[in-house]
C-alpha positions in Angstrom: -0.1 0.0 0.0 1.4 3.3 -0.9 1.8 6.2 1.6 -1.0 8.0 -0.1 -3.4 5.2 -0.2 -2.6 4.2 3.3 -3.3 8.1 4.4 -6.5 8.0 2.4 -7.6 4.7 4.1 -6.7 6.1 7.5 -8.6 9.3 6.8 -11.6 7.2 5.7 -11.6 5.2 8.8 -11.4 8.4 11.1 -14.2 10.1 9.2 -16.2 6.9 9.8 -15.6 6.6 13.5 -16.2 10.3 13.9 -19.5 9.9 12.4 -20.6 7.2 14.9 -19.8 8.0 18.7 -17.5 5.4 20.0 -19.4 4.8 23.3 -22.6 4.2 21.4 -21.0 2.2 18.6 -19.0 -0.2 20.7 -20.9 -1.5 23.7 -24.5 -1.7 25.0 -25.7 0.8 27.7 -25.5 -1.5 30.6 -22.2 -2.7 29.6 -20.9 0.7 29.1 -21.8 1.4 32.8 -20.1 -1.7 34.2 -17.0 -0.7 31.8 -17.0 2.9 33.2 -17.0 1.4 36.6 -14.3 -1.2 35.9 -12.2 1.7 34.5 -12.7 3.9 37.5 -11.7 1.2 40.0 -8.5 0.8 37.7 -9.6 -3.0 37.0 -9.7 -2.6 33.2 -7.8 -0.3 30.8 -7.7 0.3 27.1 -5.2 -1.2 24.6 -4.0 0.7 21.7 -5.7 -2.0 19.3 -9.2 -0.9 20.4 -9.7 -3.6 23.0 -10.0 -3.6 26.7 -7.5 -5.7 28.9 -7.0 -6.6 32.7 -4.9 -3.7 34.4 -5.4 -4.9 38.0 -4.9 -8.7 38.2 -6.4 -8.6 41.6 -9.9 -7.4 40.2 -13.1 -9.2 40.9 -14.4 -12.2 38.7 -17.1 -10.2 37.3 -14.4 -8.2 35.4 -13.2 -11.0 33.3 -16.6 -11.8 32.0 -17.2 -7.9 31.1 -13.7 -7.8 29.3 -14.7 -10.7 27.2 -18.2 -9.3 26.4 -16.9 -6.0 25.6 -14.1 -7.2 23.3 -16.5 -9.7 21.6 -18.9 -6.7 20.9 -16.0 -4.3 19.8 -14.6 -7.1 17.4 -18.0 -7.5 16.0 -18.6 -3.7 15.3 -15.0 -3.3 14.1 -15.5 -6.2 11.7 -18.7 -4.7 10.3 -17.2 -1.2 9.8 -14.2 -2.8 8.1 -16.4 -4.7 5.7 -18.9 -1.9 4.9 -15.9 0.6 4.3 -13.6 -1.8 2.4 -10.8 -1.5 4.9 -9.0 -3.9 7.1 -10.0 -4.9 10.6 -6.7 -3.8 11.9 -7.0 -0.4 10.4 -10.5 0.1 12.2 -8.9 -1.4 15.5 -6.0 1.0 15.3 -8.1 4.0 14.8 -10.8 3.1 17.4 -8.0 2.4 20.0 -6.7 5.9 19.5 -10.0 7.5 19.6 -11.0 5.6 22.8 -7.7 6.3 24.6 -8.0 10.1 23.5 -11.4 10.2 25.0 -10.8 8.5 28.2 -11.6 10.1 31.6 -8.8 11.4 33.7 -7.6 8.8 36.0 -8.4 5.9 33.5 -5.6 3.3 32.4 -4.5 2.6 29.0 -1.8 0.7 27.3 0.9 2.6 25.3 2.2 1.1 22.0 5.2 -0.6 24.0 2.7 -2.5 26.2 3.3 -0.3 29.2 0.3 0.8 31.5 0.0 4.6 31.8 -2.7 6.5 33.5 -4.4 9.5 31.9 
């Protein structure tokens, strides 16, 4: 892929994600509330690939189920966006990860590109 087509593809994905609020597009309202709780407690953090990961290994058991549920919902939505827009799943995941991390509440955890946990 040339630099120009890569840039155009990235802009297309960014425009698409900007048109659909990430919080609405990626998970159900009840799950969003639990995700907000898990983030605020430091149990879950955001990865740069657009998925959540366990930040605190000592988090309660319900966090594992929530993490799986959220990631399954996100993968389904990302796949749908990729197919509908003729782009790769990876491109959608990366842009979604950037947008989610950019919009995290202060105090939330996220993983940087090197795999280190950071606090916003």
